[in-house]
C-alpha positions in Angstrom: 0.1 0.0 0.0 1.6 3.4 -1.1 0.1 6.8 -0.3 2.2 9.8 -1.1 2.0 13.6 -1.3 2.2 13.4 -5.3 -1.1 12.1 -5.6 -4.1 14.0 -6.0 -6.1 12.9 -3.1 -3.6 11.9 -0.8 -5.3 10.6 2.7 -2.2 11.0 4.9 -1.6 14.5 6.1 1.8 15.3 7.2 2.6 17.6 9.9 5.4 20.5 9.3 8.0 20.7 11.7 7.4 17.2 12.9 4.9 16.2 15.3 6.2 18.0 18.2 3.9 20.5 16.8 1.0 18.7 17.7 1.2 18.9 21.4 2.1 22.5 21.4 -1.2 22.9 19.4 -3.2 21.3 21.9 -1.4 23.0 25.1 -2.4 26.4 23.4 -5.9 25.2 22.9 -6.0 23.6 26.6 -5.1 27.2 27.9 -8.0 28.5 26.3 -10.3 26.3 28.1 -8.5 26.8 31.7 -5.9 23.6 31.2 -2.6 23.9 33.1 0.6 22.7 31.8 3.6 21.9 34.2 6.5 21.5 31.6 9.5 20.0 32.6 8.6 18.2 35.7 10.2 15.0 36.9 7.4 12.8 38.3 8.4 11.1 41.3 5.6 9.5 42.3 1.8 8.6 41.6 -0.1 9.1 45.0 -2.9 6.9 45.8 -5.6 7.1 49.2 -6.7 4.4 51.5 -8.8 2.9 49.0 -6.2 2.5 46.2 -7.5 5.1 44.3 -5.1 8.1 42.4 -5.6 10.8 44.3 -2.2 13.4 43.5 0.9 13.1 41.3 4.3 14.3 43.2 6.5 16.2 41.8 9.6 18.0 43.5 8.1 17.5 46.7 4.8 19.0 45.8 1.7 17.0 45.1 -0.6 18.1 42.5 -4.1 16.8 43.5 -6.2 15.2 41.0 -9.1 12.6 40.9 -7.9 11.0 37.7 -4.5 10.3 35.8 -3.8 9.6 32.0 -0.5 8.0 31.2 2.0 6.0 29.2 3.2 2.5 30.3 6.6 4.2 31.1 5.2 5.8 34.4 3.4 2.5 35.5 6.0 -0.2 35.2 4.0 -2.3 37.7 0.6 -1.8 36.2 1.3 -2.9 32.9 2.3 -6.2 31.1 5.0 -7.0 28.1 3.2 -8.3 25.1 6.2 -8.3 22.4 8.7 -6.1 20.9 9.1 -3.5 17.9 12.3 -3.1 16.2 12.8 0.3 14.2 15.3 1.5 11.7 15.5 5.5 11.2 17.3 6.0 7.9 18.5 9.4 6.4 18.7 9.5 2.5 19.7 12.1 0.2 17.0 10.6 -2.9 13.2 9.7 -2.9 12.2 6.0 -2.5 12.2 4.6 -6.0 9.1 4.0 -7.2 7.4 6.6 -5.1 7.3 9.1 -8.3 9.7 11.4 -6.4 7.4 11.7 -3.8 8.5 14.2 -0.8 6.2 11.9 1.6 5.0 8.5 1.1 4.1 5.3 3.3 4.5 2.1 2.2 3.2 -1.2 3.8 4.8 -4.8 3.1 2.2 -7.3 3.7 3.2 -10.0 6.0 2.5 -12.7 3.7 4.5 -11.1 1.0 7.7 -11.9 3.1 6.6 -14.8 4.9 5.8 -13.1 8.4 3.3 -12.8 10.7 3.3 -9.2 11.1 3.3 -6.2 8.4 6.8 -4.3 7.7 5.8 -0.6 7.8 7.9 2.3 6.1 7.2 5.9 6.3 8.9 8.8 4.7 8.9 12.4 5.1 11.7 15.2 4.1 12.9 18.6 3.9 9.6 19.5 2.2 8.0 19.3 5.7 10.6 21.2 7.5 12.2 18.2 9.4 15.4 17.8 7.3 18.1 19.9 5.6 17.5 20.6 1.8 17.4 17.4 -0.6 17.3 14.8 2.6 14.8 12.5 3.3 14.0 10.4 6.5 12.5 7.4 6.3 11.3 5.0 9.3 11.2 1.1 8.6 9.4 -1.0 11.7 8.0 -4.3 12.5 7.1 -6.4 15.4 9.6 -8.7 16.5 9.2 -12.4 15.7 12.7 -14.2 16.0 16.2 -13.6 17.4 17.6 -11.3 14.9 15.5 -8.2 14.8 17.7 -6.1 12.3 17.2 -9.0 9.8 13.5 -9.0 10.2 13.5 -5.1 8.6 15.8 -6.3 5.6 12.8 -6.4 3.2 12.1 -2.9 3.9 15.5 -1.5 3.9 16.1 -3.3 0.4 13.6 -0.4 -1.1 15.4 2.6 0.2 18.3 2.0 -2.2 21.4 3.9 -0.9 21.4 4.9 2.9 23.5 7.8 4.2 23.1 6.9 7.9 21.0 4.2 10.0 19.8 4.1 13.5 18.5 0.5 15.1 16.2 0.5 18.1 14.3 -2.2 19.8 11.4 -1.4 22.2 9.3 -3.4 24.5 5.5 -3.4 23.8 3.6 -3.0 26.8 -0.3 -3.0 27.7 -2.4 -2.0 30.8 -2.9 -4.7 33.4 -4.6 -2.6 36.2 -8.1 -1.9 37.0 -8.7 1.6 35.8 -12.3 1.7 37.2 -10.9 1.4 40.7 -7.7 3.2 40.6 -8.9 6.0 38.1 -5.5 5.4 36.4 -6.1 5.1 32.7 -2.7 3.7 31.3 -2.2 3.8 26.9 -0.6 1.1 25.3 2.7 1.4 23.6 3.2 2.6 20.4 3.0 -0.5 17.8 4.9 -0.8 14.5 2.2 0.7 12.7 3.0 4.3 10.8 -0.8 5.3 10.2 -1.8 5.9 13.8 -5.0 3.6 13.2 -3.7 1.6 16.4 -3.3 4.7 18.4 -6.7 6.2 17.5 -8.4 3.1 18.7 -6.4 3.4 21.7 -7.5 6.8 22.3 -11.3 5.9 22.0 -10.6 2.9 24.5 -9.2 5.4 27.1 -12.2 7.8 26.3 -14.5 5.3 26.9 -12.8 3.9 29.9 -12.7 7.5 31.5 -16.1 8.6 30.6 -18.2 5.0 30.6 -19.5 6.4 27.0 -18.4 6.1 23.3 -16.5 9.3 21.8 -19.4 10.8 19.6 -17.9 12.5 16.4 -21.1 13.2 14.6 -21.1 16.9 13.3 -23.5 18.7 15.4 -26.4 20.2 13.5 -26.2 23.9 13.0 -29.2 25.5 14.6 -32.1 26.9 12.1 -32.1 30.7 12.8 -35.9 31.9 13.9 -37.5 33.7 11.0 -38.8 37.3 11.8 
């Protein structure tokens, strides 16, 4: 599956200056509605009351009181379970991916059956056109779920599509899922980012946490416009 910015109807929208601008935009919007951000603060402890329900977050000796906490697995090592590993490779290129119509960005998914695997291999490419790399440079992320004892080799089918690589950086990350009683503790833990590069699984996880937190499904139905009263 290939979707690139050269297509007339590209379904993938690329964020200029990288994904870091998304939380910044969210922070600004949150501030408008009275939200408070505590940036660059260490999390020393998640505080619970005598009933085992969360009641605060401790940072630098001070406790911010709360009735609910939402966080990723790194904050709750005793409340998650390991379910696998992900291998990723970040590659820097001086050329577009071959077969992408010289696209400044594209996504390639290698089906598992095509390469004799149980999981797909994902390739995501962005470039200087998105203000994330110097002029003429492309940044490619190749990822998949680890199945054997040689994680790097499991990416090779994707690496082979890239041509000459200026520099590559491999990493392996554990995959975690929540194992706590969120309804009792009021601690809502997200799943680790998986190998996919199209954010589908992340969107599903957000919907899961929203329902856990509120007790209802998220309704994204566009509100109907109110009919103006005729004089």
